[in-house]
C-alpha positions as CSV (number, residue, x, y, z in Angstrom):
1,X,-26.6,-11.1,-9.0
2,X,-26.3,-11.3,-12.8
3,X,-26.0,-7.6,-13.1
4,X,-23.3,-7.6,-10.4
5,X,-21.3,-10.2,-12.3
6,X,-21.6,-8.3,-15.5
7,X,-20.5,-5.2,-13.6
8,X,-17.4,-7.0,-12.3
9,X,-16.6,-8.4,-15.8
10,X,-16.7,-5.0,-17.3
11,X,-14.5,-3.5,-14.6
12,X,-12.0,-6.3,-15.0
13,X,-11.7,-6.1,-18.7
14,X,-11.3,-2.3,-18.5
15,X,-8.5,-2.8,-15.9
16,X,-6.7,-5.2,-18.2
17,X,-6.9,-2.6,-21.1
18,X,-5.7,0.2,-18.9
19,X,-2.7,-1.9,-17.7
20,X,-1.7,-2.6,-21.4
21,X,-2.0,1.1,-22.3
22,X,-0.1,2.1,-19.2
23,X,2.7,-0.3,-20.0
24,X,2.9,0.9,-23.6
25,X,2.9,4.6,-22.8
26,X,5.5,4.0,-20.0
27,X,7.9,2.2,-22.4
28,X,7.9,4.8,-25.1
29,X,8.0,7.7,-22.6
30,X,11.1,6.3,-21.0
31,X,12.7,6.0,-24.4
32,X,12.0,9.7,-25.0
33,X,13.2,10.8,-21.5
34,X,16.4,8.7,-21.7
35,X,17.3,8.4,-25.3
36,X,20.8,7.0,-24.9
37,X,21.2,3.3,-24.1
38,X,22.9,1.8,-21.1
39,X,26.3,1.1,-22.9
40,X,26.9,4.7,-23.9
41,X,27.1,6.0,-20.3
42,X,28.3,2.9,-18.3
43,X,30.6,1.1,-20.7
44,X,33.0,3.9,-21.5
45,X,36.0,1.8,-20.7
46,X,35.0,-0.7,-23.4
47,X,36.0,-0.6,-27.0
48,X,33.6,0.2,-29.7
49,X,33.4,-3.5,-30.7
50,X,32.8,-4.5,-27.1
51,X,30.0,-2.0,-26.7
52,X,28.4,-3.1,-30.0
53,X,28.6,-6.7,-28.8
54,X,27.0,-5.7,-25.5
55,X,24.2,-3.8,-27.3
56,X,23.5,-6.9,-29.4
57,X,23.4,-9.1,-26.3
58,X,21.0,-6.8,-24.5
59,X,18.9,-6.2,-27.6
60,X,19.6,-2.5,-27.6
61,X,20.6,-2.5,-31.3
62,X,17.1,-3.7,-32.3
63,X,14.5,-1.3,-33.7
64,X,12.3,0.4,-31.1
65,X,9.2,-1.5,-32.1
66,X,11.0,-4.8,-31.7
67,X,12.4,-3.8,-28.3
68,X,8.8,-3.0,-27.3
69,X,7.5,-6.3,-28.6
70,X,10.2,-8.2,-26.7
71,X,9.5,-6.3,-23.5
72,X,5.7,-6.6,-23.6
73,X,6.1,-10.3,-24.4
74,X,8.3,-10.7,-21.3
75,X,5.6,-8.8,-19.3
76,X,2.8,-11.1,-20.4
77,X,5.1,-14.2,-19.7
78,X,5.6,-12.9,-16.2
79,X,9.4,-12.9,-16.4
80,X,10.1,-9.2,-17.2
81,X,13.3,-10.2,-18.9
82,X,16.8,-9.6,-17.4
83,X,18.4,-6.5,-16.0
84,X,21.3,-5.0,-17.9
85,X,23.6,-6.6,-15.3
86,X,22.3,-10.1,-16.1
87,X,20.0,-10.6,-13.1
88,X,16.4,-11.9,-13.7
89,X,14.1,-9.0,-13.0
90,X,11.4,-11.3,-11.6
91,X,13.9,-12.6,-9.0
92,X,14.8,-9.0,-7.9
93,X,11.1,-8.2,-7.6
94,X,10.5,-11.3,-5.5
95,X,13.3,-10.3,-3.1
96,X,12.2,-6.7,-2.7
97,X,8.4,-6.5,-3.0
98,X,7.7,-8.3,0.3
99,X,9.9,-5.8,2.3
100,X,8.0,-2.8,0.8
101,X,4.5,-4.4,1.2
102,X,5.2,-5.2,4.8
103,X,5.6,-1.6,5.6
104,X,3.1,-0.3,3.1
105,X,0.2,-2.6,3.9
106,X,0.7,-2.5,7.7
107,X,1.3,1.2,7.8
108,X,-1.6,2.0,5.5
109,X,-4.0,-0.2,7.5
110,X,-2.9,1.4,10.8
111,X,-3.1,4.9,9.4
112,X,-6.5,4.3,8.0
113,X,-7.9,2.9,11.2
114,X,-6.3,5.6,13.4
115,X,-7.4,8.4,11.0
116,X,-10.9,6.9,10.8
117,X,-11.3,6.7,14.5
118,X,-10.0,10.2,15.2
119,X,-12.0,11.7,12.3
120,X,-15.1,10.0,13.6
121,X,-14.5,11.3,17.1
122,X,-13.8,15.0,16.2
123,X,-16.4,15.0,13.5
124,X,-19.1,13.8,15.9
125,X,-17.8,16.0,18.8
126,X,-17.8,19.2,16.8
127,X,-15.7,22.3,17.3
128,X,-13.7,22.7,20.5
129,X,-10.1,22.6,22.0
130,X,-9.8,18.9,21.6
131,X,-10.9,19.0,18.0
132,X,-8.6,21.9,17.2
133,X,-5.6,20.2,18.8
134,X,-6.2,16.9,17.1
135,X,-6.7,18.6,13.7
136,X,-3.5,20.6,14.1
137,X,-1.5,17.5,15.0
138,X,-2.9,15.6,12.0
139,X,-2.1,18.4,9.6
140,X,1.4,18.9,11.1
141,X,2.3,15.3,10.7
142,X,0.8,15.0,7.2
143,X,2.7,18.0,5.9
144,X,6.0,17.2,7.6
145,X,9.1,16.6,5.5
146,X,9.5,12.8,5.7
147,X,13.3,12.6,6.3
148,X,13.0,15.0,9.1
149,X,10.1,13.1,10.7
150,X,12.1,9.9,10.2
151,X,15.0,11.4,12.1
152,X,12.7,12.5,15.0
153,X,11.1,9.1,15.3
154,X,14.5,7.4,15.2
155,X,16.0,9.7,17.8
156,X,13.2,10.1,20.3
157,X,11.6,6.6,20.0
158,X,14.4,4.4,18.7
159,X,17.1,5.8,20.9
160,X,15.7,7.8,23.8
161,X,12.9,5.5,24.9
162,X,14.6,2.5,26.6
163,X,11.9,0.0,25.7
164,X,12.1,0.7,22.0
165,X,15.9,1.0,22.1
166,X,16.2,-2.4,23.7
167,X,13.5,-4.3,21.7
168,X,13.7,-2.5,18.3
169,X,16.6,-0.1,18.3
170,X,17.5,1.7,15.1
171,X,18.8,-1.3,13.2
172,X,18.4,-1.8,9.5
173,X,16.9,-4.7,7.5
174,X,20.4,-5.7,6.4
175,X,21.6,-6.3,10.0
176,X,19.4,-9.4,10.6
177,X,20.6,-11.6,13.3
178,X,22.9,-14.3,11.8
179,X,22.3,-16.6,14.7
180,X,18.7,-16.7,13.7
181,X,19.0,-16.8,9.9
182,X,22.3,-18.8,9.6
183,X,20.6,-22.3,9.6
184,X,17.1,-21.2,8.6
185,X,15.7,-22.7,5.4
186,X,13.6,-19.6,5.0
187,X,14.9,-16.4,3.4
188,X,13.8,-12.9,4.7
189,X,11.6,-12.4,1.6
190,X,9.8,-15.7,2.2
191,X,9.2,-14.9,5.9
192,X,8.0,-11.4,4.9
193,X,5.4,-12.9,2.5
194,X,4.2,-15.3,5.2
195,X,3.9,-12.4,7.7
196,X,1.8,-10.4,5.2
197,X,-0.5,-13.3,4.3
198,X,-1.0,-14.2,8.0
199,X,-1.8,-10.5,8.8
200,X,-4.3,-10.4,6.0
201,X,-5.9,-13.7,7.0
202,X,-6.2,-12.7,10.7
203,X,-7.7,-9.4,9.8
204,X,-10.3,-10.9,7.5
205,X,-11.3,-13.5,10.2
206,X,-11.7,-10.7,12.8
207,X,-13.7,-8.5,10.4
208,X,-16.0,-11.5,9.7
209,X,-16.4,-12.2,13.4
210,X,-17.1,-8.6,14.1
211,X,-19.7,-8.5,11.3
212,X,-21.3,-11.6,12.8
213,X,-21.4,-10.1,16.2
214,X,-23.1,-7.0,14.8
215,X,-25.8,-9.1,13.2
216,X,-26.4,-11.3,16.3
217,X,-26.1,-8.9,19.3
218,X,-26.3,-5.6,17.4
219,X,-22.9,-4.5,18.7
220,X,-19.4,-5.1,17.4
221,X,-16.0,-4.8,18.9
222,X,-14.5,-1.4,19.3
223,X,-11.4,-0.4,17.2
224,X,-9.1,-0.3,20.3
225,X,-9.8,-4.0,20.8
226,X,-9.7,-5.1,17.2
227,X,-6.2,-3.7,16.5
228,X,-4.5,-5.5,19.4
229,X,-6.4,-8.7,18.6
230,X,-5.0,-8.6,15.0
231,X,-1.5,-8.2,16.4
232,X,-1.9,-11.1,18.9
233,X,-3.5,-13.3,16.3
234,X,-0.8,-12.6,13.7
235,X,2.0,-13.4,16.2
236,X,0.1,-16.5,17.3
237,X,-0.1,-17.7,13.7
238,X,3.7,-17.1,13.4
239,X,4.3,-19.4,16.4
240,X,1.8,-22.0,15.0
241,X,3.5,-22.0,11.6
242,X,7.0,-22.2,13.1
243,X,8.7,-19.0,11.8
244,X,8.0,-16.8,14.8
245,X,11.7,-16.2,15.6
246,X,12.5,-15.0,12.1
247,X,9.3,-13.0,11.9
248,X,10.0,-11.2,15.2
249,X,13.5,-10.4,14.0
250,X,12.1,-8.8,10.9
251,X,9.5,-7.0,12.9
252,X,12.1,-5.5,15.1
253,X,13.6,-3.8,12.0
254,X,10.2,-2.8,10.5
255,X,8.7,-1.2,13.6
256,X,10.3,2.2,13.3
257,X,9.9,2.7,9.5
258,X,6.3,1.5,9.8
259,X,5.6,3.9,12.7
260,X,7.1,6.8,10.7
261,X,5.0,5.9,7.6
262,X,1.8,5.7,9.8
263,X,2.4,9.1,11.3
264,X,2.9,10.6,7.9
265,X,-0.3,9.0,6.4
266,X,-3.1,9.1,9.0
267,X,-3.7,12.9,8.8
268,X,-5.5,12.9,5.4
269,X,-7.9,10.1,6.4
270,X,-8.7,11.9,9.7
271,X,-9.5,15.2,7.9
272,X,-11.6,13.6,5.2
273,X,-13.5,11.6,7.8
274,X,-14.1,14.7,9.9
275,X,-15.5,16.6,7.0
276,X,-17.6,13.7,5.8
277,X,-19.0,13.2,9.3
278,X,-19.9,16.8,9.6
279,X,-21.7,16.7,6.3
280,X,-23.5,13.5,7.2
281,X,-24.8,14.9,10.5
282,X,-26.8,17.5,8.5
283,X,-28.7,14.8,6.5
284,X,-32.4,14.2,7.2
285,X,-32.0,10.5,8.0
286,X,-29.8,11.5,11.0
287,X,-32.5,13.8,12.3
288,X,-35.1,11.0,11.7
289,X,-33.0,8.5,13.6
290,X,-32.6,10.8,16.6
291,X,-36.4,11.6,16.5
292,X,-37.1,7.9,16.8
293,X,-35.2,7.9,20.1
294,X,-32.3,5.8,19.0
295,X,-29.2,5.9,21.2
296,X,-26.5,8.3,20.1
297,X,-24.1,5.3,19.7
298,X,-26.4,3.6,17.2
299,X,-27.0,6.9,15.3
300,X,-23.3,7.5,15.1
301,X,-22.0,4.0,14.2
302,X,-24.9,2.6,12.2
303,X,-26.2,5.7,10.4
304,X,-23.6,8.4,10.3
305,X,-20.3,6.4,10.0
306,X,-21.6,3.9,7.4
307,X,-22.4,6.7,5.0
308,X,-19.5,9.0,5.9
309,X,-16.9,6.3,5.3
310,X,-17.6,6.0,1.5
311,X,-15.7,9.1,0.4
312,X,-12.9,8.2,2.9
313,X,-12.4,4.7,1.3
314,X,-12.6,6.3,-2.2
315,X,-9.9,8.8,-1.4
316,X,-7.7,6.2,0.2
317,X,-7.6,4.1,-3.0
318,X,-7.1,7.1,-5.2
319,X,-4.1,8.2,-3.2
320,X,-2.4,4.8,-2.9
321,X,0.2,5.6,-5.6
322,X,1.0,8.8,-3.6
323,X,1.2,6.9,-0.4
324,X,3.7,4.4,-2.1
325,X,6.0,7.4,-2.8
326,X,6.1,8.0,0.9
327,X,7.2,4.4,1.4
328,X,10.0,5.0,-1.2
329,X,11.3,8.0,0.7
330,X,11.2,6.1,4.0
331,X,13.0,3.1,2.5
332,X,15.8,5.4,1.4
333,X,16.1,7.1,4.8
334,X,16.1,3.9,6.8
335,X,18.1,1.8,4.3
336,X,15.1,-0.6,3.8
337,X,15.8,-2.9,0.8
338,X,12.4,-2.6,-0.9
339,X,11.3,-1.6,-4.4
340,X,11.9,2.1,-3.7
341,X,15.6,1.6,-3.0
342,X,16.0,-0.6,-6.1
343,X,14.1,1.9,-8.2
344,X,16.4,4.7,-7.3
345,X,19.5,2.5,-8.0
346,X,18.1,1.3,-11.3
347,X,17.3,4.9,-12.5
348,X,20.8,6.1,-11.5
349,X,22.3,3.2,-13.5
350,X,19.8,3.4,-16.3
351,X,18.8,-0.2,-15.8
352,X,15.5,0.3,-17.5
353,X,14.1,-3.3,-17.3
354,X,14.1,-3.1,-13.5
355,X,12.8,0.5,-13.4
356,X,9.9,-0.3,-15.8
357,X,9.0,-3.5,-14.0
358,X,8.8,-1.6,-10.6
359,X,6.7,1.2,-12.1
360,X,4.5,-1.4,-13.8
361,X,4.0,-3.1,-10.5
362,X,2.9,0.1,-8.9
363,X,0.4,0.7,-11.7
364,X,-1.0,-2.8,-11.5
365,X,-1.3,-2.5,-7.7
366,X,-3.2,0.7,-8.1
367,X,-5.6,-0.7,-10.6
368,X,-6.3,-3.8,-8.6
369,X,-6.9,-1.5,-5.6
370,X,-9.4,0.5,-7.7
371,X,-11.1,-2.7,-8.8
372,X,-11.5,-3.7,-5.1
373,X,-12.8,-0.3,-4.4
374,X,-15.6,-0.7,-7.0
375,X,-16.6,-4.0,-5.3
376,X,-16.5,-2.4,-1.9
377,X,-18.5,0.6,-2.9
378,X,-21.1,-1.7,-4.5
379,X,-21.3,-3.5,-1.2
380,X,-21.9,-0.3,0.8
381,X,-24.1,1.4,-1.8
382,X,-26.8,-1.0,-3.0
383,X,-27.6,1.2,-6.0
384,X,-24.4,0.3,-7.7
385,X,-25.2,-3.4,-7.6
386,X,-28.3,-2.9,-9.7
387,X,-27.0,-0.1,-11.9
388,X,-27.9,-0.9,-15.5
389,X,-25.6,0.1,-18.3
390,X,-26.6,3.3,-20.1
391,X,-28.9,2.8,-23.1
392,X,-29.6,5.2,-25.9
393,X,-33.2,5.9,-27.0
394,X,-34.2,4.6,-30.4
395,X,-35.0,7.1,-33.0
């Protein structure tokens, strides 16, 4: 246990150092890429004296090292300063991050579960028509141009299928029902945060119960049961907490973008899981398990999948920044007011405080995910829990 604690402390300190270095490099890199300040391009109608006054107010006339010190101080204070248009950056992040996380976390979880299940199935099944067709479908969706797939999903599902057209339609986040939100004390961002937290809580509870079932009766719930239970549990928690009407209104807007993002993302997980399963089946412990007469279900789920899943989880965490770029494109296509849309607008307007804050958020999110990956891998691989730091022989 002590070794595990020391391991976590080292990883945490290293993550803090990397965040600081990332923020520093990003600040100076942006100054090199965009050397002119905001007032030179967007205050052309102002007189020279007015532009100089604006530069002084925004701190753009200060030496570069002092601008960096002010920005990094705002970062550690958690305020991120103000945008060049006078809005607090932290308030902009609070209003946009929930909308992005709702699609990103939900879509990533669905894509991971679907890809894991399909990859396990075709990897265990081996070559054949079903495997070839499933592999082709996953590759086709994974390599599809996102705006084109978004159009297909919107047209064929959001408009052609009557159920989706009636329940979800092709409405945007900005067209929330005023009859629902007019007298509501909750803002859409607050409801989105509560939806995310309730989904995480319900998922953790079901995972814990499934683990308990596996220990007691040696058999857990199948994936096709767990996913609907998570949905039912989350909606039930929305009713219990009293924001179900607002949550369902947001859900009706988020369904099509989330479905598009899921279709774009599950293919990579499926292919890696298939390859990992195929490699695992060649291991000696699989042969030994079968020689003991264990049922194929136990050999697959307890011995093969448990070891095959490690590279899949590692790859998922490593590709999280890339997956977030997919969310940015989808937000732009569907007009979803998340950090991606705000990032594009801030770059077009050279509003660097907002752009740097969003990129820093992506970096911090990626590092936290990598830290959680280290903990998860230490859980799955007992050797990492007791791995001693390297020592040098004495001369």
